[in-house]
Structure formats: C-alpha cells, structure tokens
C-alpha positions in Angstrom: 0.0 0.0 0.0 1.4 3.4 -1.0 1.1 6.5 1.3 0.1 8.8 -1.6 -3.3 9.4 -3.1 -3.2 11.0 -6.6 -6.2 13.1 -7.4 -7.2 14.9 -10.6 -8.9 18.3 -10.4 -10.8 20.2 -13.1 -8.4 23.2 -13.1 -9.4 25.6 -16.0 -12.6 26.1 -18.0 -12.1 25.3 -21.7 -12.7 27.8 -24.4 -13.7 25.3 -27.1 -12.3 21.7 -27.1 -11.3 20.1 -23.9 -7.5 19.5 -23.5 -5.3 17.7 -21.0 -4.1 21.1 -19.7 -7.5 21.8 -18.3 -6.8 19.3 -15.5 -4.3 19.3 -12.6 -2.9 16.3 -10.7 -2.3 16.7 -7.0 -1.1 14.3 -4.4 -2.4 13.9 -0.9 -2.0 11.4 2.0 -4.1 8.3 1.7 -7.3 9.0 3.7 -8.1 7.1 6.9 -11.5 5.5 7.3 -13.4 6.3 10.4 -16.1 4.4 12.3 -18.7 3.1 9.8 -16.5 3.7 6.8 -14.1 1.7 4.5 -11.0 2.5 2.5 -11.4 1.6 -1.1 -8.5 1.1 -3.6 -9.8 2.2 -7.0 -9.3 -0.4 -9.8 -11.2 0.8 -12.8 -12.5 4.3 -13.8 -15.4 4.9 -16.2 -14.7 7.6 -18.7 -17.9 9.1 -20.1 -19.0 12.0 -22.4 -21.2 13.2 -19.5 -18.1 14.3 -17.6 -17.7 17.0 -20.2 -21.3 18.0 -19.9 -20.9 18.5 -16.1 -18.4 21.3 -16.9 -20.9 23.1 -19.1 -24.0 23.6 -16.9 -26.0 22.1 -14.0 -27.3 18.8 -15.2 -28.6 16.0 -12.9 -25.6 17.1 -10.7 -24.2 20.5 -9.8 -22.0 22.1 -12.5 -18.3 21.5 -12.1 -16.3 24.6 -11.4 -12.6 25.2 -11.8 -10.8 23.8 -8.7 -13.3 21.0 -8.2 -12.2 17.4 -7.8 -13.0 15.4 -10.9 -16.0 13.0 -10.3 -16.4 9.7 -12.0 -18.1 6.3 -11.6 -15.6 3.6 -10.7 -15.1 0.2 -9.3 -12.7 -0.5 -6.4 -11.7 -3.0 -3.8 -12.2 -2.6 -0.1 -8.7 -2.7 1.6 -9.7 -1.8 5.1 -13.1 -1.7 6.7 -14.5 -0.1 9.9 -18.0 -1.2 9.2 -19.7 -4.7 9.3 -21.5 -3.9 6.1 -18.3 -4.0 4.0 -15.6 -6.6 4.1 -12.0 -6.5 3.1 -11.8 -7.8 -0.5 -15.3 -6.7 -1.5 -15.6 -5.1 -5.0 -17.8 -2.0 -4.8 -18.9 0.6 -7.3 -19.7 4.2 -6.7 -19.0 7.9 -7.6 -15.4 7.7 -6.5 -13.8 10.2 -8.9 -10.4 10.3 -10.5 -8.2 9.2 -7.7 -6.3 6.2 -6.2 -8.1 5.9 -2.9 -11.6 6.8 -1.5 -13.1 6.6 1.9 -16.8 5.6 1.7 -19.7 4.6 3.8 -21.9 1.6 2.9 -24.8 3.8 1.7 -22.5 5.4 -0.9 -21.6 2.2 -2.7 -23.1 -0.8 -4.3 -21.3 -4.1 -3.4 -20.8 -6.0 -6.6 -18.8 -9.1 -5.6 -17.6 -10.4 -2.2 -15.2 -13.0 -3.6 -13.7 -14.1 -6.9 -14.3 -15.1 -9.6 -15.9 -12.0 -11.0 -16.4 -10.5 -14.5 -13.6 -8.4 -15.9 -13.4 -5.1 -14.1 -13.9 -3.1 -17.4 -17.3 -4.8 -17.8 -18.2 -3.8 -14.2 -17.9 -0.1 -15.3 -19.3 -0.9 -18.8 -21.6 -3.5 -20.2 -22.6 -5.0 -16.9 -23.2 -1.7 -15.2 -24.2 1.9 -16.0 -23.2 1.8 -19.7 -25.2 -1.4 -20.4 -28.1 -0.2 -18.3 -28.2 3.1 -20.1 -28.5 1.4 -23.4 -31.0 -1.1 -22.1 -33.4 1.3 -20.4 -33.1 3.9 -23.2 -33.9 1.4 -25.9 -36.5 -0.7 -24.2 -38.2 1.7 -21.8 -38.0 4.9 -23.8 -37.6 3.7 -27.5 -39.8 0.6 -27.1 -38.8 -1.0 -30.4 -40.9 -3.7 -32.0 -39.6 -6.6 -34.1 -39.2 -5.6 -37.7 -38.9 -1.8 -37.0 -35.9 0.2 -38.1 -33.7 1.5 -35.3 -31.0 4.0 -35.9 -28.2 4.6 -33.3 -25.8 7.5 -33.4 -22.3 7.3 -32.0 -22.8 3.6 -32.6 -19.1 2.8 -32.1 -19.1 4.3 -28.6 -19.9 2.8 -25.2 -23.7 3.2 -25.0 -24.2 3.3 -28.8 -22.5 -0.1 -29.4 -24.6 -1.7 -26.7 -27.9 -0.1 -27.9 -27.2 -1.2 -31.5 -26.7 -4.8 -30.5 -29.7 -4.8 -28.2 -31.9 -3.6 -31.0 -30.6 -6.4 -33.2 -31.3 -8.9 -30.4 -34.9 -7.4 -30.3 -35.4 -8.4 -34.0 -35.1 -4.9 -35.5 -33.4 -3.7 -38.6 -30.4 -1.8 -37.1 -28.5 1.1 -38.7 -25.5 2.6 -37.0 -24.1 6.1 -37.5 -20.3 6.6 -36.7 -17.4 8.7 -37.8 -15.2 7.2 -40.5 -15.4 4.2 -42.9 -13.3 2.0 -40.6 -15.8 2.3 -37.7 -18.8 1.9 -40.0 -17.3 -1.4 -41.4 -16.8 -2.8 -37.9 -20.4 -2.0 -36.9 -21.5 -4.3 -39.7 -18.8 -7.0 -39.5 -18.5 -7.2 -35.7 -21.7 -6.0 -34.2 -24.3 -7.2 -36.7 -25.6 -3.9 -37.9 -27.6 -4.2 -41.1 -26.0 -1.0 -42.4 -23.7 1.8 -41.2 -23.4 5.4 -42.3 -20.5 7.8 -41.9 -21.8 11.1 -40.5 -18.7 12.8 -42.0 -19.8 12.0 -45.5 -20.8 14.9 -47.7 -23.9 12.8 -48.7 -24.8 11.8 -45.2 -28.6 12.4 -45.5 -28.9 10.6 -48.8 -26.8 7.7 -47.5 -28.8 7.5 -44.3 -32.1 7.5 -46.2 -30.8 4.7 -48.5 -29.9 2.7 -45.4 -33.4 3.1 -44.1 -35.7 2.5 -47.1 -38.7 2.1 -44.8 -37.9 5.2 -42.7 -36.9 5.3 -39.1 -39.1 4.1 -36.2 -36.7 4.5 -33.3 -33.7 6.9 -33.2 -31.3 6.4 -30.2 -29.6 9.8 -30.1 -26.2 10.1 -28.5 -25.0 13.2 -30.3 -27.7 15.8 -30.9 -26.6 18.5 -33.3 -26.7 18.0 -37.1 -27.1 14.2 -36.9 -30.3 14.7 -34.9 -31.6 17.3 -37.3 -31.0 15.0 -40.3 -32.5 11.9 -38.7 -35.6 13.7 -37.6 -36.5 14.3 -41.2 -36.5 10.6 -41.9 -38.7 9.5 -38.9 -41.9 7.6 -39.5 -45.2 8.5 -38.0 -45.4 7.5 -34.3 -41.6 7.2 -34.2 -39.7 7.5 -31.0 -36.5 9.6 -30.4 -34.4 8.5 -27.4 -32.4 11.5 -26.2 -29.4 9.9 -24.4 -26.5 12.2 -25.0 -25.5 15.4 -26.8 -21.8 14.9 -27.5 -21.8 17.2 -30.5 -22.6 20.1 -28.2 -20.3 19.3 -25.2 -17.5 21.6 -26.4 -19.8 24.6 -26.6 -20.3 27.2 -23.9 -23.9 26.2 -23.5 -26.6 24.0 -24.9 -27.4 26.4 -27.8 -30.8 27.6 -29.0 -32.1 24.2 -30.3 -33.6 23.3 -33.6 -36.4 25.6 -34.7 -38.2 23.1 -36.8 -38.5 20.4 -34.1 -42.0 21.2 -32.9 -43.4 21.1 -36.4 -41.8 17.7 -37.1 -43.0 16.3 -33.8 -46.6 17.4 -34.4 -46.9 16.5 -38.1 -45.4 13.0 -37.6 -46.8 12.4 -34.1 -43.3 11.7 -32.7 -42.4 11.1 -29.1 -39.0 12.6 -28.1 -37.9 11.9 -24.6 -34.7 12.4 -22.5 -33.7 10.2 -19.6 -30.9 9.3 -17.3 -30.1 5.8 -16.1 -31.0 6.5 -12.5 -34.6 6.9 -13.5 -34.9 3.2 -13.7 -32.9 2.1 -10.6 -35.9 0.1 -9.4 -35.5 -2.2 -12.5 -31.8 -2.5 -12.3 -31.5 -6.1 -11.0 -33.7 -7.6 -13.7 -31.9 -5.6 -16.4 -28.5 -6.6 -15.2 -29.5 -10.3 -15.3 -30.7 -10.0 -18.9 -27.5 -8.1 -20.0 -25.3 -10.6 -18.2 -27.1 -13.5 -20.0 -26.5 -11.8 -23.4 -22.8 -11.1 -22.7 -22.0 -14.6 -21.3 -24.0 -16.2 -24.1 -22.1 -14.3 -26.8 -25.1 -12.4 -28.2 -23.7 -9.1 -26.9 -20.1 -8.0 -27.4 -18.7 -5.8 -24.7 -16.3 -3.6 -26.6 -13.6 -1.9 -24.4 -11.1 0.9 -25.2 -8.7 0.6 -22.2 -6.2 3.2 -21.0 -3.5 2.2 -18.5 -2.9 4.2 -15.4 -4.7 7.0 -13.5 -2.3 9.5 -15.1 -4.0 8.8 -18.5 -7.6 9.8 -17.3 -7.6 13.3 -18.9 -6.2 12.1 -22.2 -8.8 9.3 -22.3 -11.6 11.8 -21.9 -10.1 14.1 -24.6 -9.7 11.2 -27.0 -13.3 10.0 -26.3 -14.7 13.4 -27.2 -12.7 13.4 -30.4 -14.2 10.1 -31.4 -10.9 8.1 -31.1 -12.4 5.3 -29.2 -14.3 2.2 -30.3 -16.4 0.8 -27.4 -16.4 1.7 -23.7 -13.6 3.9 -22.5 -12.2 2.9 -19.1 -9.0 3.5 -17.2 -7.2 0.8 -15.3 -6.0 2.6 -12.2 
C-alpha cells in the first residue's frame, strides 16, 4: 500500500475543445477510514461524455467549477473496513472520482462481488453496469422497439451506442449505426451485426442514411444531438420515438445552444415522441436488467467492446480522446 493518493482536479474552464491542460494532478496522503467507513482502492474508472457536460452547466448534478475534484463512476476493492456492512476484498462501485483511494460509507456504494471469480473489471464499469443499463433502459423503456422496425443509433461505435445497437438487433429490429469514419462503420456491420452503417462525416450523409433506411426510421437512439439529430428527424416515420441519451456534438460549446427551430413542427406532423432520460430513472428495475444483459454477454449475443487506458495519469487524455471520437467501445482507465 502506498502512502500517496493521486487526485485529478478540473483546473481551468475550456474555451472550445477540452484538453489535458484543463486538468491538474495533485497528491495527498491516503485518507483514513473512520467508524462506519471503509477505505477503497480504485481499480477501474469509467470515462464518459457526460463528464464534459458536467463542466458546461448544471445537469442532474451541480456544475463542475474550476478547482473542483473530478468526479467519475468507478469500481474499487475494499482494503480496510471499519463497518460490518463492507468486508476486506469486496468489490464495490460508486461515484469515487479520478483518484487512487476513496473513503466511503456503505450507503455510498453498491457491493458487486464479495469474492472471486468476478467478471472483468472493465465490464463492471461498462456492459454489466451503467453503460449497459443506459443502453437497455433507453432502448426498451423509452424507445420501445418492435420486431421488424428500423432502429438508428448515433455514436454507434461508442460505449452506449454499441450496446444499444446490438440490443436492437437482439430485439429483432433492422439496425443502422451512425459513426465517424469508414473503418468504424465497417466494424459495426462486420463485428456487431448492424444491417447498415453510415458515416456522418460524408458529404452525402442524409442521402446515405435515407438509403440505409428504405422504410424510414421508427426509433432513433440519439447520443449526439446537433446536425445528426436534425437530419435523422427528417426521416422519422409517424409515431416514431426519439431516445435522447447524449449530446456529445454540443459538449465543447459554452452552453446547450438555442435548439432546432423546426423540431415542434416535425413532432406534431409525424406524431413523434422525443424523450430524454438518465439511467438512475430506472434504478428500481436494475436487478432484472443486469441479469438480462449478463445473460446476453455470457451467451455471446452481446459483445462488450472496451477501449482501455492504463494508469490514472491517463484519465484526462482518455476523456479528450473520447470526445474526439478516437475510441471504439467503452472507454475505461485501469487505475
């Protein structure tokens, strides 16, 4: 056990794209757990686009301000416990942030495993946890696809997008992925079973998306907002559903922007339902959803793609790369 706790702080507000220099690494003594607490050694950090959104504005959590410690979902191992509710060796998940060590109380964490064997740690911050649950609830509780319908997923090479795309395929839908670059699009078809994939960087993006969806779009799982959302809305069928999961195209702006002026008319004329959500809305259904996702992963129906960075010192670069679209699958940092 080291006597140093490395902690990343959000140091400076970006003007445009996020860069590594907007963060600062500090070292402190390893914290000591008090009565009713436990000391957790972080093992795997989740890196998510939402971490950039937290810097923009108040969301479902207070806005991050320069000088704040960098929050993040993570999985760690209990090294020392002063509570009967957590035991040494337990794997726990929680909002631990970008650091090596965290002191927690039992109510702040979810105990995942008390003894080995356990799934790979990257799956415990990805497919078998918040990432997979976000895709599952967004698709099935908000999008509600029916077999034979056409489901379009943006950022389909990303963490949630790759999960949602495969889940729609499992549900018997025609699945079209949107991603950046020909290489990613090819992998969506060859590795994940998409019926078609469209490069949003193409000069003929709308025409190519329309050709990939000859019967229109019934469900659009939106991880990007911006121009991709504007284009896809024009191809929606009557009674279509738009799942608003993320807005990565807007995260390097100073604010959310004024929105799309034509949205109300499209929603009305085509009787569309457009709904935002966050995964915590469905906490009461978590156990059943996790069981289903686990069955799909262990059975080989669902591939858990991982883009892994090594070392806590790589956390800022991992987030910067994610926002630039350099990843394929879930981005995680092995602490």
